[in-house]
N, C-alpha and C positions, 0 to 999 in steps of 0.2 A: 504494500500500500504506500502510495506516495505521501510524503509529508505535506501538510497544508501550506499553501503559499502565504508568505508574510503579508499581514493585513496592510502594513504601511506601504509595501511595494504595490499592492493592489490599488490603494488609494492614489498613489503617485501616478500609476498607469492611467487610471480613470481621469485624473486631472490633466495629464498630458493629452489624452485622447480628445477631451473636450476642446482644448486649445487647438489641436491639430484640425479638428472639424471646422472650427471657426476660421482658421487660415485657409483651408480649402474653399470655404464659401466666399471668403473675401477675394481670393484669386479668380474664382469663376465669374466674378462681377467686373473684373478689369477689362476695359474695351480692348479689342483686338489690336488696335494701333499703338498701344502703350506698352510695348514689349519690354524695353529696358526698365521702365518703372515697375512692371510686374515682377521682373527678376529681383529688383531691389526690395520689393515688398515681401517676396517669398523669403529672401535671405534674412531680412530684418525680423520677420515672423519666426523663423527657425531660431535665430539668436535669442529672441525673447522667450520662446518655449523652453529652450535647453540651456539657458544661462551661458550663452557664448558671446564673445565680444567681436567676432568677425566671421565672415562666411564668403564662400566663392562658388560660382556656377561656371563649370568649364565643359567644353565640348572637344571630343577627340574623334578623328575620322581615320579610317584605315586606308593606307596607300593601295593603289590598284595592284602593284607588284611589290612583294616583300623582298628586301635585299637579303642576300645570304648573311647569316649570323646576326640578323636584326633581333636584339633581345626584346623589342617591343612588339614583335609580330606585325609590323607595319602600322601600328597606331601612332598618330601624331596629333598634337594639340592644334586646334583651329581658333578657339575663342575662349576668353575668360572674362568674368565679371565679378569683381570683388565688391562686397558691401562697403568696405573701407579700404581703398587701394593702398597697399603697403608702399613705403618709400622705395625708390628704385634701388635695387641691389645688383651687384655684379653676378653674372651668370645666373639669371633668374631661371626658375624651374621650366618655364615655357621655352626660353631661348636655348636651354640645354638640349631639348629633344625635338625642337620644331623642324629641323631639316632632315632630309633623308641621310645625309652624311653625318652619322653620329660620332661623338667623341669616343676615344678608345676606352675611357673609364666612365661608366654610368653608375650613379648612386643606386644602392640596393632598394631604396624606397620607391624609385621610379619603376624598377623592374617588377617589384611586387604589385604595385598599383596596376600595371598593365597585364599581368599574368592571368592566364585562364580565360575561359569563355563563359563564365557564369552570367546569365542574363540579368541577375540582380545580386548585389553584394554589399554588405555593410561591414566596415572595418573600423577598429579603434587603433590609433597610432601605436599605443604602448603594447598592444597585443600582437601587432603585425611585425614588429622589428625586434632584433635582439638587443639586450641591454647595452652592449658595446657601441651600438649605433648612436645612442644618445650622448655618448662622450665624444663623438666625432665632429669634424668641421662642418659637414652638411647640416646637421641639426642646429649647430650654432648659427650658421649663416642664414639658413632659410626659415628658421623658426625663432630662436631666441633673440637674434639681432633685430627682428622686425616685430617683436612683441608677442609671438605665438609660442605656446608651450605644449599644446595638445590639440588633437582633432578627432572628430568622427567623420567618416566619409561614406558616401553612398555612390555606387557605380550602377548606372541604369543603361542597359542595352536597348536603344531605340530600334535598331535593326542590326544586321550583320556588319555594317560598316560605319555606324555612328553610335557613340557612347556619350552619355552625360555623367559628369562627376559633380556631386555637391559635397562641399566640405564645410564644417562649422568648427571654429577655432576658439579655444580658451586662452586667456592671456597668462602672464607670468605669476599673477597673484591669486587667480581663481583655482580652486582644487581641480584636479584632473577629472575627465569624464569617467563615470563608472560603467561597468559592464551592463548594468540594468538599463542604461539609457539607449543601448543599441536597439532594443525591441521597439520602443515608441518612435525612435528616429527612423527605423525601418518602416513602420506604419506610415509615418508622414510622407516618406519617399514613394512607397508603393502606390499611394493614392494620387500621385502627381505626374504620372507618365504622360497623361493628356496635356498637362501644362508644358512639360519639356518639349513635346512635339510641336506645340504652338510656337514656342520661342525659336525652335530650330527653323520652322517655316518662315518666321518673320526675318530671320537672318539669312535665309536662302541656303541653309546648311543641310537640309534633309533631302529634298527632291529636285532642287534646281539643277539644270544641266551645267550651269556655270555660276561662279560666285556673283552675287549682286554687288554693284558699286554702291558707295554710300548714298548717292542721290537716288538710285533705284530703290534702295531699301526705304528711304523716306517716302517715295511715291507709293511703294507697295503698302506700307502701313496706312497711308492716307486712303488708298483704295479700300482696304479692309475696314476702315472706319466709315465707309460709305460716301466719301467725298467724290464729286464729279471732277473731271479733268480741268475744267475751267477754274474751279476753286483751288485745286491743287497748284495750278500754274500761278495763280495770284498769290497764294500763301508763300510759295517758294521764290517768287520774283522771276519766273521763267515765262517764255512765250508759250502759247498753247501748242505750237508745233513741236517745241522742244519736249514738253511734258508728254505729248502723244508718242514721241519717239521712245521715251523712257518706258511708257506703258507697254508699247509693242515689244520692247526688249524683255520686259518682265514676263509677258505672256509666253514669249518664245522660250525663255529659260525654264519656265515651269511646265512647258508642254501643253499649254491651253490656248484657246483662241478668243476668249472673251471674259468679261468680269464675272458673270455667274459661275463659269467653270472654275475660275481662280478661287472664288469664295467657297465653292463646293469642295475644292481640294483642301483649302484651309480648314474646313469643318470635318475633314476626313470622310467625305461622302463620295469620293471618287476612288475607283480601284487603283 
């Protein structure tokens, strides 16, 4: 017979669950064209729920052809959004692994983060790495020196070639995350796959045949907000012909021919 679960743990899980449901509801009400604000709201909400001081939403995509000996199995970062952007540091995590030509020495934390094909994975920093790692230069440079001491991470496979990582960080004075927080954090992430897909679409990272330019992304978000081309042109200070050129380019990149098809694609109603 299993021992009864601790009542305090049950109460904490219930409290977390109620807050998670409220966060989901709030995110479902964010207009389609407010992608960056929505990501910020999600990260802020997670920090509030789990007593974290910073958070990051990152996207990795798989290279079409994996190079021999590639310890990341072709995965490369494409986008990151911090709630509070850390000060610029030498050899940032993204810069280290962004290119196909990887440096000869890759930190163990990167290899572990990219390993495996699990569609969904929750990790705690102090459970994932050996004690000696926390005495090394990488932990000092990429965590302690920018005010981070610990993290919980979620890895969500959107499809075979796109992954989203969500990390929440605690600072140098807040106690470390406990193992019992992995369950509610996993719950929060399990219920947000739809949200990650929307943000990927808004950045052109999921199904566009080619990356969107910054201007095209602004036009895309305006279209998804229901604005007509005339109003988009006026708000951006462009001519109507210039805006129409951007619209046609967006349609081409997403493989659609009109606004209703683009909207249906955004809502997940096209195959």
